[in-house]
Biotite code that builds the C-alpha atoms (Angstrom):
import biotite.structure as struc

atoms = struc.array([
    struc.Atom([6.305, 50.330, 338.177], chain_id="A", res_id=1, res_name="MET", atom_name="CA", element="C"),
    struc.Atom([6.745, 52.553, 335.179], chain_id="A", res_id=2, res_name="ALA", atom_name="CA", element="C"),
    struc.Atom([4.309, 53.642, 332.540], chain_id="A", res_id=3, res_name="ALA", atom_name="CA", element="C"),
    struc.Atom([5.103, 52.160, 329.163], chain_id="A", res_id=4, res_name="LEU", atom_name="CA", element="C"),
    struc.Atom([4.432, 55.316, 327.197], chain_id="A", res_id=5, res_name="ASN", atom_name="CA", element="C"),
    struc.Atom([7.384, 55.525, 324.768], chain_id="A", res_id=6, res_name="THR", atom_name="CA", element="C"),
    struc.Atom([9.251, 53.296, 322.356], chain_id="A", res_id=7, res_name="PHE", atom_name="CA", element="C"),
    struc.Atom([12.290, 53.364, 324.660], chain_id="A", res_id=8, res_name="GLY", atom_name="CA", element="C"),
    struc.Atom([10.290, 52.493, 327.773], chain_id="A", res_id=9, res_name="ALA", atom_name="CA", element="C"),
    struc.Atom([8.695, 49.493, 326.073], chain_id="A", res_id=10, res_name="ILE", atom_name="CA", element="C"),
    struc.Atom([11.983, 48.172, 324.693], chain_id="A", res_id=11, res_name="LEU", atom_name="CA", element="C"),
    struc.Atom([13.743, 48.726, 328.016], chain_id="A", res_id=12, res_name="THR", atom_name="CA", element="C"),
    struc.Atom([10.985, 46.837, 329.847], chain_id="A", res_id=13, res_name="ALA", atom_name="CA", element="C"),
    struc.Atom([11.196, 43.996, 327.318], chain_id="A", res_id=14, res_name="ALA", atom_name="CA", element="C"),
    struc.Atom([14.990, 43.795, 327.624], chain_id="A", res_id=15, res_name="ILE", atom_name="CA", element="C"),
    struc.Atom([14.751, 43.822, 331.430], chain_id="A", res_id=16, res_name="ASP", atom_name="CA", element="C"),
    struc.Atom([12.073, 41.121, 331.327], chain_id="A", res_id=17, res_name="LEU", atom_name="CA", element="C"),
    struc.Atom([14.233, 38.832, 329.199], chain_id="A", res_id=18, res_name="GLU", atom_name="CA", element="C"),
    struc.Atom([17.211, 39.400, 331.529], chain_id="A", res_id=19, res_name="ALA", atom_name="CA", element="C"),
    struc.Atom([15.040, 38.485, 334.533], chain_id="A", res_id=20, res_name="GLN", atom_name="CA", element="C"),
    struc.Atom([13.719, 35.410, 332.733], chain_id="A", res_id=21, res_name="LEU", atom_name="CA", element="C"),
    struc.Atom([17.273, 34.349, 331.902], chain_id="A", res_id=22, res_name="SER", atom_name="CA", element="C"),
    struc.Atom([18.241, 34.593, 335.574], chain_id="A", res_id=23, res_name="ASP", atom_name="CA", element="C"),
    struc.Atom([15.016, 32.811, 336.570], chain_id="A", res_id=24, res_name="TYR", atom_name="CA", element="C"),
    struc.Atom([15.607, 29.879, 334.224], chain_id="A", res_id=25, res_name="TYR", atom_name="CA", element="C"),
    struc.Atom([19.239, 29.654, 335.272], chain_id="A", res_id=26, res_name="THR", atom_name="CA", element="C"),
    struc.Atom([18.036, 29.301, 338.887], chain_id="A", res_id=27, res_name="ALA", atom_name="CA", element="C"),
    struc.Atom([15.445, 26.719, 337.815], chain_id="A", res_id=28, res_name="VAL", atom_name="CA", element="C"),
    struc.Atom([18.153, 24.751, 336.024], chain_id="A", res_id=29, res_name="GLY", atom_name="CA", element="C"),
    struc.Atom([16.725, 25.151, 332.519], chain_id="A", res_id=30, res_name="ASP", atom_name="CA", element="C"),
    struc.Atom([19.835, 26.195, 330.609], chain_id="A", res_id=31, res_name="ALA", atom_name="CA", element="C"),
    struc.Atom([18.112, 25.994, 327.212], chain_id="A", res_id=32, res_name="ALA", atom_name="CA", element="C"),
    struc.Atom([15.380, 28.441, 328.203], chain_id="A", res_id=33, res_name="GLU", atom_name="CA", element="C"),
    struc.Atom([17.910, 30.745, 329.910], chain_id="A", res_id=34, res_name="ALA", atom_name="CA", element="C"),
    struc.Atom([19.890, 30.795, 326.661], chain_id="A", res_id=35, res_name="LYS", atom_name="CA", element="C"),
    struc.Atom([16.713, 31.504, 324.658], chain_id="A", res_id=36, res_name="ALA", atom_name="CA", element="C"),
    struc.Atom([15.897, 34.454, 326.942], chain_id="A", res_id=37, res_name="ALA", atom_name="CA", element="C"),
    struc.Atom([19.453, 35.791, 326.479], chain_id="A", res_id=38, res_name="ASP", atom_name="CA", element="C"),
    struc.Atom([19.059, 35.484, 322.714], chain_id="A", res_id=39, res_name="LYS", atom_name="CA", element="C"),
    struc.Atom([15.751, 37.396, 322.797], chain_id="A", res_id=40, res_name="ARG", atom_name="CA", element="C"),
    struc.Atom([17.347, 40.057, 325.029], chain_id="A", res_id=41, res_name="ARG", atom_name="CA", element="C"),
    struc.Atom([20.260, 40.504, 322.614], chain_id="A", res_id=42, res_name="SER", atom_name="CA", element="C"),
    struc.Atom([17.896, 40.764, 319.666], chain_id="A", res_id=43, res_name="LYS", atom_name="CA", element="C"),
    struc.Atom([15.773, 43.381, 321.437], chain_id="A", res_id=44, res_name="LEU", atom_name="CA", element="C"),
    struc.Atom([18.896, 45.390, 322.338], chain_id="A", res_id=45, res_name="GLU", atom_name="CA", element="C"),
    struc.Atom([19.953, 45.320, 318.683], chain_id="A", res_id=46, res_name="ARG", atom_name="CA", element="C"),
    struc.Atom([16.482, 46.384, 317.540], chain_id="A", res_id=47, res_name="VAL", atom_name="CA", element="C"),
    struc.Atom([16.514, 49.277, 320.005], chain_id="A", res_id=48, res_name="ARG", atom_name="CA", element="C"),
    struc.Atom([19.956, 50.434, 318.833], chain_id="A", res_id=49, res_name="ARG", atom_name="CA", element="C"),
    struc.Atom([19.107, 50.159, 315.145], chain_id="A", res_id=50, res_name="GLU", atom_name="CA", element="C"),
    struc.Atom([15.718, 51.857, 315.310], chain_id="A", res_id=51, res_name="ASN", atom_name="CA", element="C"),
    struc.Atom([16.272, 54.772, 317.656], chain_id="A", res_id=52, res_name="VAL", atom_name="CA", element="C"),
    struc.Atom([16.519, 57.222, 314.754], chain_id="A", res_id=53, res_name="VAL", atom_name="CA", element="C"),
    struc.Atom([13.312, 55.885, 313.160], chain_id="A", res_id=54, res_name="GLU", atom_name="CA", element="C"),
    struc.Atom([11.138, 56.450, 316.199], chain_id="A", res_id=55, res_name="ILE", atom_name="CA", element="C"),
    struc.Atom([8.102, 58.596, 315.655], chain_id="A", res_id=56, res_name="THR", atom_name="CA", element="C"),
    struc.Atom([7.506, 60.262, 318.961], chain_id="A", res_id=57, res_name="LEU", atom_name="CA", element="C"),
    struc.Atom([3.867, 59.403, 319.277], chain_id="A", res_id=58, res_name="GLU", atom_name="CA", element="C"),
    struc.Atom([2.653, 58.977, 322.837], chain_id="A", res_id=59, res_name="PRO", atom_name="CA", element="C"),
    struc.Atom([1.649, 55.480, 323.830], chain_id="A", res_id=60, res_name="ILE", atom_name="CA", element="C"),
    struc.Atom([-1.201, 55.205, 326.280], chain_id="A", res_id=61, res_name="GLU", atom_name="CA", element="C"),
    struc.Atom([-2.793, 52.490, 328.367], chain_id="A", res_id=62, res_name="GLY", atom_name="CA", element="C"),
    struc.Atom([0.273, 50.390, 329.114], chain_id="A", res_id=63, res_name="LEU", atom_name="CA", element="C"),
    struc.Atom([1.888, 50.035, 332.527], chain_id="A", res_id=64, res_name="ASP", atom_name="CA", element="C"),
    struc.Atom([4.399, 47.520, 333.873], chain_id="A", res_id=65, res_name="GLU", atom_name="CA", element="C"),
    struc.Atom([2.171, 47.027, 336.921], chain_id="A", res_id=66, res_name="ALA", atom_name="CA", element="C"),
    struc.Atom([-0.323, 45.199, 334.668], chain_id="A", res_id=67, res_name="ASN", atom_name="CA", element="C"),
    struc.Atom([2.092, 42.279, 334.297], chain_id="A", res_id=68, res_name="TYR", atom_name="CA", element="C"),
    struc.Atom([2.840, 40.227, 337.390], chain_id="A", res_id=69, res_name="ASN", atom_name="CA", element="C"),
    struc.Atom([5.722, 37.791, 337.533], chain_id="A", res_id=70, res_name="TYR", atom_name="CA", element="C"),
    struc.Atom([6.704, 35.539, 340.415], chain_id="A", res_id=71, res_name="ASP", atom_name="CA", element="C"),
    struc.Atom([10.339, 34.703, 339.877], chain_id="A", res_id=72, res_name="PHE", atom_name="CA", element="C"),
    struc.Atom([10.455, 32.946, 343.254], chain_id="A", res_id=73, res_name="ASN", atom_name="CA", element="C"),
    struc.Atom([8.001, 30.255, 342.132], chain_id="A", res_id=74, res_name="ASN", atom_name="CA", element="C"),
    struc.Atom([10.170, 27.751, 340.292], chain_id="A", res_id=75, res_name="THR", atom_name="CA", element="C"),
    struc.Atom([7.477, 25.078, 339.977], chain_id="A", res_id=76, res_name="SER", atom_name="CA", element="C"),
    struc.Atom([6.190, 24.036, 336.560], chain_id="A", res_id=77, res_name="ALA", atom_name="CA", element="C"),
    struc.Atom([2.986, 26.000, 337.236], chain_id="A", res_id=78, res_name="ALA", atom_name="CA", element="C"),
    struc.Atom([5.035, 29.062, 338.220], chain_id="A", res_id=79, res_name="GLY", atom_name="CA", element="C"),
    struc.Atom([7.085, 28.827, 335.044], chain_id="A", res_id=80, res_name="GLN", atom_name="CA", element="C"),
    struc.Atom([3.909, 28.518, 332.980], chain_id="A", res_id=81, res_name="GLN", atom_name="CA", element="C"),
    struc.Atom([2.338, 31.524, 334.745], chain_id="A", res_id=82, res_name="ALA", atom_name="CA", element="C"),
    struc.Atom([5.444, 33.651, 334.120], chain_id="A", res_id=83, res_name="ASN", atom_name="CA", element="C"),
    struc.Atom([5.482, 32.651, 330.454], chain_id="A", res_id=84, res_name="GLU", atom_name="CA", element="C"),
    struc.Atom([1.776, 33.490, 330.123], chain_id="A", res_id=85, res_name="ALA", atom_name="CA", element="C"),
    struc.Atom([2.369, 36.910, 331.708], chain_id="A", res_id=86, res_name="ALA", atom_name="CA", element="C"),
    struc.Atom([5.312, 37.540, 329.371], chain_id="A", res_id=87, res_name="ALA", atom_name="CA", element="C"),
    struc.Atom([3.217, 36.509, 326.351], chain_id="A", res_id=88, res_name="ALA", atom_name="CA", element="C"),
    struc.Atom([0.447, 38.894, 327.470], chain_id="A", res_id=89, res_name="ARG", atom_name="CA", element="C"),
    struc.Atom([3.005, 41.717, 327.887], chain_id="A", res_id=90, res_name="PHE", atom_name="CA", element="C"),
    struc.Atom([4.344, 41.247, 324.360], chain_id="A", res_id=91, res_name="TYR", atom_name="CA", element="C"),
    struc.Atom([0.830, 40.868, 322.883], chain_id="A", res_id=92, res_name="ALA", atom_name="CA", element="C"),
    struc.Atom([-0.120, 44.207, 324.451], chain_id="A", res_id=93, res_name="ASP", atom_name="CA", element="C"),
    struc.Atom([3.016, 46.193, 323.603], chain_id="A", res_id=94, res_name="VAL", atom_name="CA", element="C"),
    struc.Atom([3.746, 44.995, 320.045], chain_id="A", res_id=95, res_name="ALA", atom_name="CA", element="C"),
    struc.Atom([0.774, 46.793, 318.430], chain_id="A", res_id=96, res_name="PRO", atom_name="CA", element="C"),
    struc.Atom([1.730, 50.028, 320.209], chain_id="A", res_id=97, res_name="ALA", atom_name="CA", element="C"),
    struc.Atom([5.107, 50.244, 318.457], chain_id="A", res_id=98, res_name="ILE", atom_name="CA", element="C"),
    struc.Atom([5.131, 52.139, 315.163], chain_id="A", res_id=99, res_name="ASN", atom_name="CA", element="C"),
    struc.Atom([8.468, 50.789, 313.889], chain_id="A", res_id=100, res_name="VAL", atom_name="CA", element="C"),
    struc.Atom([7.759, 47.593, 311.946], chain_id="A", res_id=101, res_name="ARG", atom_name="CA", element="C"),
    struc.Atom([11.082, 45.842, 312.653], chain_id="A", res_id=102, res_name="GLN", atom_name="CA", element="C"),
    struc.Atom([10.691, 46.402, 316.387], chain_id="A", res_id=103, res_name="ALA", atom_name="CA", element="C"),
    struc.Atom([7.064, 45.341, 316.250], chain_id="A", res_id=104, res_name="GLN", atom_name="CA", element="C"),
    struc.Atom([8.033, 42.075, 314.525], chain_id="A", res_id=105, res_name="ARG", atom_name="CA", element="C"),
    struc.Atom([10.696, 41.367, 317.165], chain_id="A", res_id=106, res_name="ALA", atom_name="CA", element="C"),
    struc.Atom([8.141, 41.885, 319.947], chain_id="A", res_id=107, res_name="LEU", atom_name="CA", element="C"),
    struc.Atom([5.613, 39.691, 318.129], chain_id="A", res_id=108, res_name="GLU", atom_name="CA", element="C"),
    struc.Atom([8.233, 36.928, 317.861], chain_id="A", res_id=109, res_name="ARG", atom_name="CA", element="C"),
    struc.Atom([8.897, 37.169, 321.610], chain_id="A", res_id=110, res_name="CYS", atom_name="CA", element="C"),
    struc.Atom([5.142, 36.906, 322.225], chain_id="A", res_id=111, res_name="GLN", atom_name="CA", element="C"),
    struc.Atom([4.949, 33.772, 320.087], chain_id="A", res_id=112, res_name="LYS", atom_name="CA", element="C"),
    struc.Atom([7.917, 32.166, 321.881], chain_id="A", res_id=113, res_name="ASP", atom_name="CA", element="C"),
    struc.Atom([6.413, 32.842, 325.319], chain_id="A", res_id=114, res_name="HIS", atom_name="CA", element="C"),
    struc.Atom([2.899, 31.761, 324.288], chain_id="A", res_id=115, res_name="ALA", atom_name="CA", element="C"),
    struc.Atom([4.252, 28.435, 323.015], chain_id="A", res_id=116, res_name="GLU", atom_name="CA", element="C"),
    struc.Atom([6.139, 27.874, 326.264], chain_id="A", res_id=117, res_name="ARG", atom_name="CA", element="C"),
    struc.Atom([3.074, 28.840, 328.361], chain_id="A", res_id=118, res_name="ALA", atom_name="CA", element="C"),
    struc.Atom([0.997, 26.227, 326.548], chain_id="A", res_id=119, res_name="GLU", atom_name="CA", element="C"),
    struc.Atom([3.592, 23.458, 326.928], chain_id="A", res_id=120, res_name="ALA", atom_name="CA", element="C"),
])
């Protein structure tokens, strides 16, 4: 697992997470949620492309991918809820660490989407 200590590392981890969630929901048979994950992934890729030049290279400390556990083999309703809760926690932790407002808002929106799904 990688340390999430730069803007690029955080956005890459978020993009990878949404890609994994898309594959997970495709396997579960939830096409709507797979499509939503793809949409979030595309938005995060766009945010990363558009904001690379605005990055202030401040170190980010205290975040590590190992702190967020996902079980993409558990396709039960409880497993889906646990994965959504972990994703919401990831976004809640990383959004405040980003110093580019547009990127921060995109991460906050992802957190809200996952938190709503975790509570459903």
